[in-house]
N, C-alpha and C positions, 0 to 999 in steps of 0.2 A: 503493499500500499504506500503510495506517495503522499507527501505532505506539501501544501502550499501555504506559506506564511505570507498574509496580506498585511503589509505594514512593516518596515524595517526599522522602526524607532526604538524607544525604550521598552515597550511591551513586547515587541517582536524579538528583541535581544534576550529578554528574560524567558520567553517560551523557548527560543533556541538553545539557550543555556541548558535547559532540561532536556531537550531532545538530545543534545550532544552528550549528556550523562547517560541517557538510555542507550545510545549507541555504543558507548564504552561498555555498556553491560551486555551487548550483543543482541539488543531488542530492535534495532532499526538502523538502516543504512543512511547516513547523512548525505550521500550522493543523490538521494531520492527526495530531498528537501528542496523546494523551489521558492522563489522570493519575488514578491511584486510590491513595489512602492512607487508612487507618483513621482518621486525625485529621480528614480532609476539608479539610486546608490544606497548603500547600507549606512545606517546611523553610526556614530563612533564607536558605541558599545558593541553592536553586532559586528562591526568590521574587526574589532580586536578578537572577538570570540572566533570568528571564521579564520582569521590569520592564525590563531593558535591551533585550530584544526587542521591546517595546511589546505584551506579552501579558498577559492576565489570565484563563487558562482556568479552567473549573470543575475542582474536585478532588473527585471522587465518593469516597464512603467504602467502597464495595463494587462488585463486578461488576453486580449487578442494577440498581444506582442510577445506572450510566454509560450514556451514550447511545453505544453503540459500533458499528461496521460489522460486517458479517457476518465470522465467523471466517476465512473463506477469503481475505480481504482485509486480515488483520491479523497484525503480529508483536507477540507479548507479551514484554516485557522485564521480568523480575523482578528487582527490586533490593530484597529483603527480607532479614531476619535469617536467619542460616544455619539455624537449627532450624525456620524457617516456610517454607523453600524448596520441600521436596519435597511437603508437603501443598498448598501453593499451585499448584504445577505440576500435581499430579493434578486439582485442582479446575478449572483452566483447560481441561485436556485433556478431562475430562469433558463441559465446556460446548461442545466442538466445535473448539477452537483447536489447531492443528498447528504453529506456528512460534514458537520460543521462544529468548530470549537469557535465560542464567542467570548470575547473579552468583556469585561465590564467597564463602565455601566452600559446597559443596553437600553438606549432611549427610542420610544416609538411614538411618532406624532399620530394623532387621530386619524389622519388620511391613510396612514400606512397599516393600521391595526388589522384590517381584515385580510390583507396580503401576507402580514407576518404570521397570523394564524393559520392561513393556508399553508406557508412554508414550514411551520412547525409540525403540522398534522402530516406533512407528506416527507419529512426528512428526519435525520438522527443528528441531534444536537446535544452538546454539552456546554453549560454556562461556566466561565472561570470563576469559581469561588474558593481561591486557593487557601485562605485562612481556615476554612472548614476542614481542609486536610492536613492541619498542622498537628503535631503531637501535643501542643498546648491546649488546642481546641478539643482534642480528644480527652484530654485529661480533665478540662473544664466539665465536659459532658459527663464523664465517668463520676465525678463528684456530685453533680445534681442528681444522677440516678442512684448512686450509692446512699446518699445521706437524705434523699428526697427532698431536696432543696426546693424552696417556693419563693423565688425572686420577686421583690417589689420595686427594685430599681436597677437599671442596667445603664452604666456610664461607660462610653468608650472615647479615647483620646487618640487619634491617629494623626501625628504631626511631623513634619520634616521641612527643611529648607528647600523648597522648589523654585526660589525666585530666578536663578539663573537659567533653569529650564524653561520657566514661563516666559521669559523674556526672549527666548530663542524661538518660542512659538510651539512648544511641545503640547501635544494634545489638540491643536487648533485644527479646525475643519477648513474648508474653502471660504467659509463665511463668518466664522467667529472663533473666538478663544473658549476654552472650558471655563466654567465657574469652579469655586471651591467645592460645590456639591456634586461635581462630576469626577473628582479624583480619588480621595480616600473615603468619603462618606458612604458610596455605594458599598464598599467592603463593610463598613459599620453597620449599615442597614441588614446585610444578610447575616452577619454574626449575630446582631440583636435578634433578628426574626428566629434564628435557630435556637436561641437560648430562652427567649421568653415569649416567642409568637410574633406572628405577622404584625405590622403595624396596623393599628385600627384608626388612629387619628393623630395628625401633625397639629400640635398645639402652638407652637411657637418656632419661626425661623429668623434668623438674623445674620447678616454680614457685619462682622465686628470690625475688622480692619481690613480695608481693600487695598491690594497691592496696586501699584501705578507704573506706567512706563512713560518717562519723560513727560511730555505734554499732552499725551494720548488719552489721558483719562483712566479711570479704573479698570483694572483687569478683573475684578472680583474673584482674585486668587490669594486672598490673605487669609482671614479666619472667618469661620462660619460655625454655625450651631443648629442643630435640629432637636426639638423637645417635643415628646408625644407619649401616647398611651399604645401599649400592645393590645391584641385581641382578649388576652387573658387578664388585663388589667394593670399589669405592671407598667411602670413609666420608664422611659428611656431618654437619654441625653447623649447625643452623638456631637463630639467637637472635633474640629480639625483647624490646625494652623499650619499653612504652608509656608510661614516665613520663620519657623521655630529652628533654631540653631542646631538642634540634634534630633535624631530620630525617634520617635515615641510611638509605640503599638501597645497601648494598655487597655484592660477590661477590668472594671469593678462591678460586682453584683452583690447587692444588699439584699439579704433574704429574711424571712420570719425566724424567730427564735435566736436572734441576736448572730446569726450565721452570715458570713460574707466570704466571696471568693475574689481573689486579686490575681490577675494574670498579666504577663508581658508576652507578647508574640514576638517571634523573630522576624526583622524585616527582610524583604526578598532582594536584598542589595548585594551583589558580588563583593563590593569593598566593605560591606559590613558583617561578614560571615562570623566574625569573632563575638558578635553580640549574643549574650546568653539569653535563654528564654526560661520562664517558670511560671508555676501556679501554687497559690496558697489558699488553703481553706481556713478560716479564723472563727473563733467564737469570741467575741469582744476584742481583747488583746491578745488572746491566746491562740498560737498557730496549731491547728488540729492535724493538718496534713499539708505536704508539700511534694512537688515534683519540679526537678531542675533538669534542663536540657542543654547540652553544649553544641548540639546541632539539630536543627528542625528546617528542613528545606521544604516549605510548604507547596511551592510552586512546582518542585520535582515531583512531589506526591500526587499533585493535581494534574499534571501533564501525563505521568504515568498511567492514572486511573482513566484519563480520558482517552489515552491512545489505546489502550487495552480494549475499552468500550467501543471506540469508534472503527477500529480496524478488524473487529469481529466479523466472521463470514455474513453473519445475520444480526446486526447491532439491533438492540432494543431500546437504547437510550433516546429519550425525549425530553425536551425542555419543558418546564412548567410554564405555560403561557400566562396563567393567572398571576403567577408570581411576577414575571416579566413586566406585565402590564401595571400591576400594582407599584412596583419599586419606580417604573418609568413616571408614573402619575406623581408620585411622591417627589421625585427629584425635579420633574417640570414645575411642580408647584412651588418647590423651594427657589428655583430659578426665576420663576414669574413674580414672586413677591417676596423678596429678601427682607424688607423692612418691617414687615408684620408677620402675623400667623398666616399659615396657609393649611386648609384642610380639605383635600380634594373630594368633594361629594360625600362627606361623612356626616358632619355635624358642624354647627356655627363655631367659629375658632375662638379659643379663649387662651389667655395667656397665664393661667394660674395653676398649670400641672405641676410646677415645683413646689408650690404651696401645699398642693394636694398631697405631693409625697411626704412633706414634713408632717402633715397631719396623720397620714398612714403610719409614719414612722413611730409615732407615739401610740397610735391605736394598735399596731401590731407588735409592739414590745421591743422595737429596735433601741438600742442604748442611746442616751443622749449624745455620747460621743460620736456616734455614727452621723448624727445630724450635723453636729458642728465639723466634723471632717469633711461632709458634703459642702459645707459653706466654705470651708477653706478651699475647696477645689473650685468654687466659684470666684474665690477671691484671686486665685491666679489667673483666671480666665477674664480679665478685665471686669473686675467686680463693679466698677462705677457703671459701666455700660449696661451690664445685666441688671443692676439694681434699678435702673432707670425704667427698664421695661417690666421687671418683676419686683416691686418694691418690697412685698412682704417678706422676700428672702435676703434683704441687705443684711450682711453679717453685723452691721451695726447694732441691729436689734439683740437683745439678750434673751435668749430661749432658755428656759427652765426645764427639769427633768420630766415633766409631765403635763397632764392638760391644762394646769392653772398657769404654769409658765408659758406654754404655748399660746394661751389665750393672751397673754401680755405682749407675745412676739407679733401676733397677727391683728390685734384689735386695730 
């Protein structure tokens, strides 16, 4: 089975790095990987990887210009900007291809939904959700199952310094640049959905600091936060800062019975492979269990599973159309209304989900320290700006250890 990587930028290089490791394990032939990129050349990261493998393959600028095998013998790996994915998928499907690996996020405009549904029904597709394939995530899931944890709040922080890449146009389509909601937050949405259930409503969306390029105006690639409720009632807060000097991939689950899970995922960056990852289960300040990992290549695990599924003689893998459309609507809503709340067709928007969590934390018996720790999290994330939107959570308020103190805080 041949593989066509469409997009020779950062995502394409990360996928190729995984394929290269599978080739060293004897699972595929690198000479059967083809590349297409509108520039006709590999990005810097991909070029280094190809050189290390002793390869210098041609980079076609489009499908007609590439010498490709028959569609029935080909997996198409789409590593394109978010707003280009749906049109590209439809185009390859119309050309007869039926096996696809799709990078995140997968945004679908209303006019393309019917055709995307037809593609999904008539093809075998795998969505790239690499963090679900990490050893860290498996350890979190095992803790939830073993201890019957019942999360009431999920907080994720996926941040890094992407300013240089942003200014070079990374992730830009022909007409626009991506927003902060199209880079790390899609990862955070599927992580949260896997742990606490699919999002039921988005309560608050905000651009915090917008990156700028000279006099060209904001790129909307600075900081962003999405706050909402999941279908089972737990709250979630997904925060991303694309101007942060270090790479952060953190998850915090606050649960009933004073239990909490704290995890750090390993980033999928070749230059950061020495970063360690781990998971802690705590009750109050006491650590009950921990798992530490010195290696956790979640992209390799993802690509390995996808390759096995898509190259099977009779693949059965189907993408979940409902999930794709739901996440697409959430991201589109965040893009369309960054200054206020965005709730795509669920219920009137409100900005008090964090206040509700504070109420829940007392009602459900979470320790007062957990509430203060979370307010500390807000303090690190531009507290003054957040307090302006959600004044009941201003850390200047003095919260007591029980309902009486809470009444003072929110009165």
